[in-house]
C-alpha positions in Angstrom: 61.0 13.8 -20.6 58.3 13.2 -18.0 55.5 10.5 -18.2 52.7 12.6 -19.4 55.0 13.7 -22.7 55.9 10.0 -23.2 52.4 9.0 -23.0 51.7 11.5 -25.7 54.3 10.7 -27.8 53.3 6.6 -27.5 50.1 7.2 -28.5 51.1 9.6 -31.5 53.5 6.6 -32.7 51.1 4.0 -32.0 47.9 5.6 -33.7 49.8 8.1 -36.4 47.7 10.8 -38.1 44.4 9.5 -36.9 45.7 10.0 -33.3 47.2 13.6 -34.7 43.7 14.2 -35.8 41.9 13.7 -32.9 44.5 15.3 -30.4 44.9 18.7 -32.1 41.0 18.7 -32.6 40.3 18.5 -28.9 43.4 20.6 -27.8 41.9 23.6 -30.0 38.6 22.9 -28.8 39.0 22.7 -24.9 41.4 19.7 -23.6 44.8 21.4 -22.5 46.9 19.0 -24.7 50.2 20.1 -25.8 49.5 20.5 -29.5 52.7 22.1 -30.6 54.4 19.4 -28.9 52.9 16.6 -30.6 53.4 18.5 -34.1 57.0 18.8 -33.1 57.2 15.2 -32.6 54.9 14.1 -35.7 57.6 16.6 -37.7 60.4 14.3 -36.3 58.5 11.2 -37.2 57.7 12.4 -40.8 61.6 13.4 -41.2 62.8 9.9 -40.3 60.0 8.2 -42.5 58.0 6.7 -39.7 54.8 8.7 -40.7 53.9 9.4 -44.3 54.1 13.1 -45.0 50.4 13.8 -46.9 48.9 11.9 -44.3 50.3 13.7 -41.3 49.6 17.1 -42.7 45.8 16.1 -43.7 45.5 14.9 -40.3 47.1 18.0 -38.5 44.9 20.4 -40.8 41.7 18.8 -40.6 42.3 18.3 -36.9 42.9 22.1 -36.5 39.7 23.2 -38.7 37.6 20.6 -36.8 38.8 22.1 -33.2 38.1 25.8 -34.4 34.7 25.1 -35.9 33.3 23.2 -32.8 35.0 26.3 -30.7 33.6 28.7 -33.0 29.9 26.7 -33.1 29.9 26.5 -29.2 30.5 30.1 -28.9 28.0 30.8 -31.0 25.2 28.8 -29.8 25.9 29.0 -26.1 28.5 31.8 -25.2 25.3 34.5 -25.2 23.8 32.7 -22.6 26.9 32.2 -20.4 27.6 35.8 -20.8 24.4 36.7 -19.5 24.6 34.6 -16.3 
């Protein structure tokens, strides 16, 4: 495992579902974050009892909804102007 995967793993383990929410939202919106790997890691933490299932699922779901909504709003407001240029 390289150092970037270890850093994501540590952040996720330390901050829990709040970090999962932020990383999923940012990863869907624009930042190149390995969201799939984070979700798999969160699932492993849930199976070992380190993360609560409801909190983790809510964090992942809310992060994806916020990221998708942010991407849509950015495209809706600035997309046409960017296409014309």
